[in-house]
N, C-alpha and C positions, 0 to 999 in steps of 0.2 A: 562604432566600428562599421565600415562598409559592409555590404552584403556578405554574410558568412557562407563560404563554400567549403567543399570537402578538403581543398588544399589548406585552407585556414584552420579547419578543425584538426587536421592531421598534425599540426604543429604542437597541439596540446593533448591530443587524444591517443597517446601511444598504445594503450591497451584495448582500443576498439570499443569504447562505450557506445558510440554512435551506432555501430553495427548491431550491438546487442539490443539496443532499443528498437531500431527499425525492424529487426527480425523477431520481435516479440510475438507477432501473430503465428509465425512458424513454431515458436516455443510452445504456445498454447496448443497448437495442433499435435505436437509431439507428446506433450503432457497428457492430452486426451487419449492418445493411443496407448501410452504406458498405463494410465489409470484403468482403462477398460480391460486391459489384459491381466490386471492384478485383482484376484478375488480374495476378499477378506471375510473370514468366518467369525462372527460375533454372536454372543448370546443376547439377541435383540430384546427378548421378552423382559429382561430384568433392568434394562437401561432406563434410569430415571433422570439423568442429567448428563450434559455433554460439556467438556471443557477442552479448549485448544490452548496448549502451552507453547510459548515461543518468545523471541525478542526481536525487535527491529524488523527487518525485511522478512524474517521467518514467522512473524506474528500477524502481519497485516492481512494475510490470507484468511485467517480466522475472523478478523473484523469485517472483511468484505462478505464472507459467507453469512455472518450474523445479520448484516444489513440486508442482504438479498432475501433471506428466508426467515427473518424474525417473525413475520406474520403467519408462517406456516408450521414452524417447528413447535410441537405442543408440549415440550419439556424445557426446563431451563438450559440455556446455552451461554457459556461465558468464555472469555479470552483472558488468559492468565500470563502476566509478565512479571514473574517473581520466582524466587528460589523455592518457594513452597506452593503447593496447590491449595485452593480454598478448603476450609475445614469440613465442608459437606461432602467432599470426595470420598467415596467408599466403594464396596464391591458392586454397587448398582450404578456406577459411573462409567462413562466412556471418556477416556482422556486421549486426545490426539496430540502427540508431542512432535513439534516441528523445529528442527535445527538444520539449516542447509549444510553447514560444515560438519555437524554431528559433535561439535566440541564446545558449544556455547555453555558457559559456566552455569548461568541461572537455569537454563533449560534442563541440563543434566541433573541438577539438584531437584528440580520439579519432577523429573521422571522418577528418580529414586523415591521421592515422597509419595507419588501416585502408586508406585509399585508396592511400597510398604502398606498402603491403604487397600491393596488388593483390587484396584480398579482394572477394568479392561483397558488395555493400552494398544494404540496403533501409532507407529512412528513414521515420520516423513523426513528423509535425510539423504545426503549423498555419500555418507560413510561416517568415519570418525568413531568416537567412543559411544555415541548413541547407537550406532549400528551394531557395535560389539555387545553392548548391554542388552539390546533387543534380542540378538541371537542367543545369548546366554539364558535369557528368561523366556524364550519362545514367544516373543511378542511380534506380531506381523509388522512388516516394514514396506512402505512405498519407497523404493530406491529411485533416486533421481540423478541425472547426470551431474558430474562435478565440473569445476573449472569456471564458475561464474562468481562475481561478487553476489552475496545473498540478495541485495536489492534488485539485481538484474534477473533473478530466478523466480519471480513472483508467480509465473504460470506453473512452473514445476511444483511450487509449494501450495498453490491454491487448489488446483484441480484434484489432487488426491483427497483433500478434505471434503470436497463436494462428493466424490465417489464413495468415500467412507460413510458419509451421512446417507447417501442413496442406498448403500447396503443395509443400513438399519431400517429403511422404510420411512424415515422421518422427512425426506424430501423426494420429489419426483425426479426422474432421469434428467440430469443437467445438460445432456449432450446438445440439445437444440440451442440453448442459450449460449453455450460455448462456441458452437459453430457460427451463430450470428455475430458474436463478439469477434471471432477471427476475421469474418468478412468485412465488418466495419473497420477494424484496425488495419487491415490490408489497404483499404482505400485511404485511410488517414496517413498511413506510412508513405504513400505516394504523394499526398498533399504536403506533408511536412518534411520531405526529403530536402537536403541542402541544395539540390539542383533547382528547386522551386524558389525563385526570387521572392523575397519579402513575404514569406508565408506566415501564418498566424503565430506559431511559436517563436519565430524570429522577431515579429513585432512586439510580442509580450516581453521577450527577453530584453529588448532595447528599453522598454518602459521600466523594467526592473533594475537596469544598470544604475548602481549607486543608491538604490532604494532598499528599504526593508520590506519584503513581501508580507502581506497580511491577507490570508485566504479565508473568506467567509463562505460557508456552504449554506444553501437555502433550507435544507431539512436535515434532521438527525441521521437519516440513512446515508447521507453523503459525508458524514463526519470522517470516515476512514480515508476519503479522498483528500481532505484537508491535511490529514496526517502524512499521506503519501507525498503531496506537494511539498509540505514542510521538510520532510526527511530528505527528499531528492534535492531540493534546493540547498540544503545544508551539506549533504554528502557530495553531490556532484558540483554544485556551483560555489561551494565554500562561503555561503552567506547565512546569517541568522534569518529565520523565517518563522512566522507564527500563524495560527489558525484558530477559528472558532466556528460556531454553527448557530443558525437561527432556530428557534426563538431565544435560546439560552443567552446569547450575547446581549439581547435587549434588556436583560435583568441585571447586568453588572458592567460588562466591558464598554457599553455605549457611553458610560459616564467618563471614560478616559478621553473621549473626544471633547476636550475642554479648553482651558486657557493656554496650555503649553504648546502653542502653535509651532514653535521652532522645532520641537520634537515631532509633532504630528506630521509636519511637512516631509519628514524623512520616509514616511510609509507610502507604499503603493498598494491599495486595496484591490483585491480580485474577488468578484462574486462568481461562485459556481452554482448554476441554476439548472433546473430540470423541468421537463414538460409535465411531470407529476406534481409540481408545486401547487398548493392550493391557493385560493384567493387571499386568505389572511396572511400567508407567508409572503406573497407578493406585496401586499400593503406594508408589511413590516420592513421589507427590503427597500422599498421606495422612500419611506419615511426616514429610515436609517441613512440612506444615500444623501438626503438633504442635510443631515447632521454632519456626516463625514466630509462632504465636499465643501462645507463652510470652513473646515480646518485643515484642508490639504491643498496642495498645489495641483495635483493631477486628478483627473476624473477617474471614477471607479471603472475598472475593466470588467465587463460582464461576459461570461462564457456559458453557453448552454450545452448540455449533454446531447449525445446523438445515439440513435438506436431505439429498439422496441423493448427488449427485456431489460430489467433493472441491472442485471449483470453487465450487459453491453453498455448501458448508459454510464455506469460507474467507470468502466474501463476506458470509455472514450475520453473522459476527463483525466484519468490517470495517465493515459498514453500522451495526451497533450502536455501534462505537467512534466513528464519524463523528458520530452523533447525540449521544453522550455529550459529545464535545468541543464541540458547539454549545451544549448546555444548560449545560455548565460555563463556557463563555465568558460566558453571561448571568449565571450565579451570580457570576462574577468581575467583572462589569460592564465587559467589554472587547469590542471589535469583533473578531469571528472572522475577518474578511477581512484586516485590516491586518497587514502584516509589516514593521514599521519597522526592526527590526534587520537583516533580510536586505537591505532596500533600502539601508541605511547601508553595509553591507559591499560591496554591488555598486558603489555610487558611489565608495567609497574605492578599490576596485580599478581603476576606470576612470580615476581622477585620479592614480593613482600613477605 
């Protein structure tokens, strides 16, 4: 497709996904303002483990927090995507329940399970049944604005988790990292705007047209970014996408790059790298590149994170992936907001 401009995007983007992505820095700023104004009172002395419950776009905030602070939090921290919480959850647990709509089936069930186990519970939601249950049981709530697809509300869902952990004393004040992230993303929003001809996300989206995206992250802390890219490419661009992380993929997936070249040629591999990558990770990636490029038509696309704090570096790649998914949706001539398959599944579950 010729250079994608705002007029071309408007043909497919009836609900304004482009604007939601480009205004994500403002969302982070608003989320910071809201979270700082909400004081949560917890019995910090007895907290022995922390669990974030959620699904899809409402869960990835927990994954990102775990990546950012895994080296600092001195108690177990888990992310739960299921109807029940882990068996270790009890009165000495802090459970942060995230459901943007407040009506996510699995998350509501996990909330009830955590409540029965007498855990301390904090909820993050825009309303729905979760808000009602929290009010009934006197559980504190971080209320966030409604009206977004959950995948577009990542800032509203992430920042309350950070401030909830800050209130426990398990992490330092996250404000400076959030402010740096806002600044870097504002600059990237200007670079990635449709008015900028042939910008980086447009180039990547052209490379992905007709291909199966395969996202490889350089280190485990960037694994949530591969999930975000995968999810956004599926929901926004309506393509199957896959991801993995070094060094794990060197112990299994690497063997898939073998004799079935007609299949392998359908993949476009993207490397997500970071200035914090160590020497051995770099060696693994270069050796893997030699294997992959023997079996594919296209060279690996390599992208490096930007920023100082780990939070900013993670979000620099997330923001790029979100824009790539928007431009690829236009390349594929699909509406980036519609989620017909998900809605079909939900309706089927309700009528069963």
